[in-house]
C-alpha positions as a Markdown table, in Angstrom:
| # | Residue | x | y | z |
|---|---|---|---|---|
| 1 | Unk | 5.1 | 48.0 | -20.8 |
| 2 | Unk | 3.8 | 45.4 | -18.6 |
| 3 | Unk | 5.8 | 44.8 | -15.4 |
| 4 | Unk | 5.5 | 41.0 | -15.9 |
| 5 | Unk | 8.2 | 41.4 | -18.6 |
| 6 | Unk | 10.7 | 42.8 | -16.2 |
| 7 | Unk | 10.1 | 40.1 | -13.6 |
| 8 | Unk | 10.8 | 37.5 | -16.1 |
| 9 | Unk | 13.8 | 39.3 | -17.4 |
| 10 | Unk | 15.4 | 38.9 | -13.9 |
| 11 | Unk | 14.3 | 35.3 | -13.6 |
| 12 | Unk | 15.4 | 34.1 | -17.0 |
| 13 | Unk | 18.0 | 36.6 | -18.2 |
| 14 | Unk | 21.0 | 35.5 | -16.0 |
| 15 | Unk | 21.1 | 31.9 | -16.9 |
| 16 | Unk | 19.4 | 31.6 | -20.3 |
| 17 | Unk | 21.6 | 34.1 | -22.2 |
| 18 | Unk | 24.6 | 31.9 | -21.8 |
| 19 | Unk | 22.8 | 28.6 | -22.2 |
| 20 | Unk | 20.4 | 29.0 | -25.1 |
| 21 | Unk | 21.4 | 27.2 | -28.3 |
| 22 | Unk | 19.6 | 27.0 | -31.6 |
| 23 | Unk | 17.8 | 23.8 | -32.2 |
| 24 | Unk | 16.8 | 22.2 | -35.5 |
| 25 | Unk | 13.2 | 23.1 | -36.4 |
| 26 | Unk | 10.5 | 21.0 | -38.0 |
| 27 | Unk | 7.0 | 22.3 | -38.8 |
| 28 | Unk | 3.7 | 20.6 | -38.1 |
| 29 | Unk | 0.0 | 21.6 | -38.1 |
| 30 | Unk | -1.7 | 22.6 | -34.9 |
| 31 | Unk | -4.9 | 24.6 | -34.3 |
| 32 | Unk | -7.0 | 25.3 | -37.5 |
| 33 | Unk | -4.1 | 24.3 | -39.8 |
| 34 | Unk | -1.8 | 27.0 | -38.3 |
| 35 | Unk | 1.9 | 26.3 | -38.0 |
| 36 | Unk | 3.7 | 25.6 | -34.8 |
| 37 | Unk | 7.5 | 25.2 | -34.4 |
| 38 | Unk | 8.5 | 21.9 | -32.8 |
| 39 | Unk | 11.9 | 21.8 | -31.2 |
| 40 | Unk | 11.6 | 18.2 | -30.1 |
| 41 | Unk | 9.0 | 16.0 | -28.5 |
| 42 | Unk | 9.2 | 17.6 | -25.1 |
| 43 | Unk | 9.9 | 21.2 | -26.1 |
| 44 | Unk | 7.3 | 22.9 | -28.3 |
| 45 | Unk | 6.0 | 26.3 | -29.4 |
| 46 | Unk | 2.3 | 26.4 | -29.9 |
| 47 | Unk | 0.8 | 29.4 | -31.8 |
| 48 | Unk | -3.0 | 29.9 | -31.5 |
| 49 | Unk | -3.3 | 32.7 | -34.1 |
| 50 | Unk | -0.3 | 33.4 | -36.3 |
| 51 | Unk | -1.9 | 36.6 | -37.9 |
| 52 | Unk | -0.8 | 38.6 | -34.8 |
| 53 | Unk | 2.9 | 37.6 | -35.1 |
| 54 | Unk | 5.5 | 38.2 | -37.8 |
| 55 | Unk | 7.0 | 35.0 | -39.2 |
| 56 | Unk | 10.5 | 36.2 | -38.3 |
| 57 | Unk | 9.4 | 36.4 | -34.7 |
| 58 | Unk | 7.9 | 32.9 | -34.7 |
| 59 | Unk | 11.0 | 31.4 | -36.3 |
| 60 | Unk | 13.2 | 33.0 | -33.7 |
| 61 | Unk | 11.4 | 31.2 | -30.9 |
| 62 | Unk | 13.3 | 28.1 | -31.7 |
| 63 | Unk | 16.3 | 29.6 | -29.9 |
| 64 | Unk | 14.5 | 29.2 | -26.6 |
| 65 | Unk | 14.7 | 25.8 | -25.0 |
| 66 | Unk | 11.5 | 25.8 | -22.9 |
| 67 | Unk | 7.9 | 25.2 | -24.1 |
| 68 | Unk | 6.2 | 28.4 | -25.3 |
| 69 | Unk | 2.6 | 29.1 | -26.2 |
| 70 | Unk | 1.4 | 32.3 | -27.9 |
| 71 | Unk | -2.1 | 33.3 | -27.0 |
| 72 | Unk | -3.5 | 36.7 | -28.2 |
| 73 | Unk | -1.4 | 39.4 | -26.4 |
| 74 | Unk | 0.7 | 37.2 | -24.1 |
| 75 | Unk | 3.1 | 34.2 | -24.1 |
| 76 | Unk | 3.0 | 31.3 | -21.7 |
| 77 | Unk | 6.4 | 30.1 | -20.8 |
| 78 | Unk | 5.9 | 27.1 | -18.6 |
| 79 | Unk | 3.6 | 28.4 | -15.9 |
| 80 | Unk | 4.6 | 32.1 | -16.3 |
| 81 | Unk | 2.8 | 34.7 | -18.4 |
| 82 | Unk | 4.6 | 37.4 | -20.4 |
| 83 | Unk | 2.6 | 40.2 | -22.1 |
| 84 | Unk | 3.8 | 41.7 | -25.4 |
| 85 | Unk | 4.8 | 45.3 | -25.2 |
| 86 | Unk | 1.8 | 47.5 | -26.0 |
| 87 | Unk | 3.1 | 50.9 | -24.9 |
| 88 | Unk | 2.7 | 51.8 | -28.6 |
| 89 | Unk | -0.9 | 52.0 | -29.5 |
| 90 | Unk | -2.0 | 49.8 | -32.4 |
| 91 | Unk | -2.2 | 51.6 | -35.8 |
| 92 | Unk | -1.4 | 55.0 | -34.3 |
| 93 | Unk | 1.8 | 56.9 | -35.2 |
| 94 | Unk | 4.1 | 57.7 | -32.3 |
| 95 | Unk | 6.9 | 60.3 | -32.9 |
| 96 | Unk | 10.2 | 60.3 | -31.0 |
| 97 | Unk | 12.7 | 63.2 | -31.3 |
| 98 | Unk | 16.0 | 64.3 | -29.9 |
| 99 | Unk | 19.0 | 66.6 | -30.7 |
| 100 | Unk | 22.7 | 66.0 | -30.4 |
| 101 | Unk | 25.6 | 68.1 | -31.7 |
| 102 | Unk | 23.2 | 70.3 | -33.6 |
| 103 | Unk | 21.8 | 67.3 | -35.4 |
| 104 | Unk | 18.1 | 66.5 | -35.2 |
| 105 | Unk | 16.9 | 63.0 | -34.9 |
| 106 | Unk | 13.3 | 62.1 | -35.7 |
| 107 | Unk | 11.7 | 58.6 | -35.5 |
| 108 | Unk | 8.1 | 57.8 | -36.2 |
| 109 | Unk | 6.7 | 54.3 | -35.6 |
| 110 | Unk | 3.3 | 52.7 | -36.0 |
| 111 | Unk | 2.7 | 49.3 | -34.4 |
| 112 | Unk | 0.8 | 47.1 | -36.9 |
| 113 | Unk | 0.4 | 43.9 | -34.8 |
| 114 | Unk | 1.9 | 42.4 | -31.7 |
| 115 | Unk | 5.4 | 42.0 | -33.0 |
| 116 | Unk | 5.9 | 44.4 | -35.9 |
| 117 | Unk | 6.0 | 48.2 | -36.5 |
| 118 | Unk | 6.5 | 50.4 | -39.5 |
| 119 | Unk | 9.1 | 53.1 | -39.0 |
| 120 | Unk | 10.5 | 56.2 | -40.6 |
| 121 | Unk | 13.8 | 57.7 | -39.4 |
| 122 | Unk | 15.3 | 60.9 | -40.4 |
| 123 | Unk | 18.5 | 62.7 | -39.4 |
| 124 | Unk | 19.0 | 66.3 | -40.3 |
| 125 | Unk | 21.5 | 69.0 | -39.7 |
| 126 | Unk | 21.1 | 72.5 | -38.1 |
| 127 | Unk | 19.7 | 73.8 | -41.4 |
| 128 | Unk | 17.1 | 71.1 | -41.6 |
| 129 | Unk | 18.9 | 69.3 | -44.5 |
| 130 | Unk | 18.4 | 65.6 | -44.4 |
| 131 | Unk | 21.8 | 63.8 | -44.0 |
| 132 | Unk | 20.5 | 60.3 | -43.3 |
| 133 | Unk | 17.2 | 58.4 | -43.5 |
| 134 | Unk | 15.7 | 54.9 | -43.2 |
| 135 | Unk | 12.2 | 53.5 | -43.4 |
| 136 | Unk | 10.7 | 50.0 | -43.4 |
| 137 | Unk | 9.2 | 47.4 | -41.1 |
| 138 | Unk | 10.9 | 46.2 | -37.9 |
| 139 | Unk | 10.2 | 43.0 | -36.0 |
| 140 | Unk | 10.3 | 42.4 | -32.2 |
| 141 | Unk | 13.2 | 40.4 | -30.9 |
| 142 | Unk | 11.8 | 36.8 | -30.4 |
| 143 | Unk | 13.5 | 36.6 | -26.9 |
| 144 | Unk | 12.3 | 40.1 | -25.8 |
| 145 | Unk | 11.1 | 38.6 | -22.5 |
| 146 | Unk | 14.7 | 38.2 | -21.4 |
| 147 | Unk | 14.9 | 41.9 | -21.0 |
| 148 | Unk | 17.7 | 44.5 | -21.9 |
| 149 | Unk | 18.8 | 47.8 | -20.5 |
| 150 | Unk | 19.5 | 51.0 | -22.2 |
| 151 | Unk | 21.2 | 54.2 | -20.9 |
| 152 | Unk | 19.4 | 57.5 | -20.8 |
| 153 | Unk | 22.0 | 60.0 | -21.9 |
| 154 | Unk | 20.1 | 62.9 | -20.4 |
| 155 | Unk | 19.5 | 61.5 | -16.9 |
| 156 | Unk | 22.3 | 58.8 | -16.7 |
| 157 | Unk | 19.7 | 56.2 | -15.6 |
| 158 | Unk | 19.3 | 52.8 | -17.1 |
| 159 | Unk | 15.8 | 51.7 | -18.2 |
| 160 | Unk | 14.4 | 48.4 | -19.5 |
| 161 | Unk | 13.7 | 48.3 | -23.2 |
| 162 | Unk | 12.7 | 45.9 | -26.0 |
| 163 | Unk | 14.3 | 45.9 | -29.4 |
| 164 | Unk | 12.9 | 45.7 | -32.9 |
| 165 | Unk | 15.0 | 44.8 | -36.0 |
| 166 | Unk | 14.9 | 45.5 | -39.7 |
| 167 | Unk | 17.5 | 43.3 | -41.4 |
| 168 | Unk | 18.2 | 43.9 | -45.1 |
| 169 | Unk | 21.1 | 42.6 | -47.2 |
| 170 | Unk | 23.0 | 45.8 | -46.9 |
| 171 | Unk | 21.9 | 47.3 | -43.6 |
| 172 | Unk | 20.5 | 46.5 | -40.1 |
| 173 | Unk | 18.3 | 49.0 | -38.4 |
| 174 | Unk | 17.6 | 48.5 | -34.7 |
| 175 | Unk | 15.1 | 50.4 | -32.6 |
| 176 | Unk | 15.0 | 50.1 | -28.8 |
| 177 | Unk | 11.8 | 51.3 | -27.1 |
| 178 | Unk | 11.7 | 51.5 | -23.4 |
| 179 | Unk | 10.0 | 52.7 | -20.2 |
| 180 | Unk | 8.6 | 56.1 | -19.8 |
| 181 | Unk | 10.7 | 58.7 | -18.0 |
| 182 | Unk | 9.6 | 60.7 | -15.0 |
| 183 | Unk | 7.6 | 63.0 | -17.2 |
| 184 | Unk | 5.6 | 60.2 | -18.8 |
| 185 | Unk | 7.5 | 60.2 | -22.1 |
| 186 | Unk | 8.4 | 57.0 | -23.9 |
| 187 | Unk | 12.1 | 56.6 | -24.8 |
| 188 | Unk | 13.8 | 55.2 | -27.8 |
| 189 | Unk | 17.3 | 54.7 | -29.2 |
| 190 | Unk | 18.3 | 53.6 | -32.7 |
| 191 | Unk | 21.3 | 51.9 | -34.3 |
| 192 | Unk | 22.1 | 51.7 | -38.0 |
| 193 | Unk | 24.8 | 49.3 | -39.3 |
| 194 | Unk | 25.5 | 49.2 | -43.1 |
| 195 | Unk | 28.1 | 46.9 | -44.8 |
| 196 | Unk | 28.7 | 48.9 | -47.9 |
| 197 | Unk | 27.9 | 52.4 | -46.6 |
| 198 | Unk | 29.7 | 52.6 | -43.3 |
| 199 | Unk | 29.5 | 56.4 | -43.5 |
| 200 | Unk | 25.8 | 56.0 | -42.7 |
| 201 | Unk | 26.4 | 54.0 | -39.6 |
| 202 | Unk | 24.8 | 55.3 | -36.4 |
| 203 | Unk | 25.9 | 53.7 | -33.1 |
| 204 | Unk | 23.9 | 53.8 | -29.9 |
| 205 | Unk | 26.3 | 56.3 | -28.5 |
| 206 | Unk | 26.0 | 58.5 | -31.6 |
| 207 | Unk | 22.4 | 59.4 | -31.0 |
| 208 | Unk | 20.6 | 60.9 | -28.0 |
| 209 | Unk | 17.8 | 59.3 | -26.1 |
| 210 | Unk | 14.7 | 60.1 | -28.2 |
| 211 | Unk | 11.5 | 61.0 | -26.5 |
| 212 | Unk | 7.8 | 61.1 | -27.5 |
| 213 | Unk | 6.5 | 64.6 | -28.3 |
């Protein structure tokens, strides 16, 4: 993950988390008939190539009150540059695994563009019997550049991470992917919240820090 993200997280995170408020959006054409989200006449998000970004990600940018421009693999926020997380190689499967209380956690993800990844999660018992699973497409949090921290249950350290979401009518699946550990392994945590099947819920504290194999 590019260090620029972490610098901006410190700069923006303290004040913006308490001050950002959703604004009413209106669409208008910009470059080559692509759509941009206009917050008002002074605050505007300009998208150069929408094919690289999920529509959910673009819509979520309206929550940020400063001008934003998306260009290839980076975002211009005022005069600052933030790169999208690219620790996951494009179109290549990355597998995270971990064990807790004799339960085995396995998460495979494949990044399909700058803001989305396909995932397959499986939780099995000591006899390799599947007791929970979830698969689908998750989208990067639109305000990922504000930064977030996740605890490493093995080392006790905190590390910076970005979060991807898959929101469906009955369940929300969240994936946090963060910095590499001292051994060069990427780390991940998952969270599963279901309205009608609460027995399937998995809290961040219920699963170990997953690491690439």
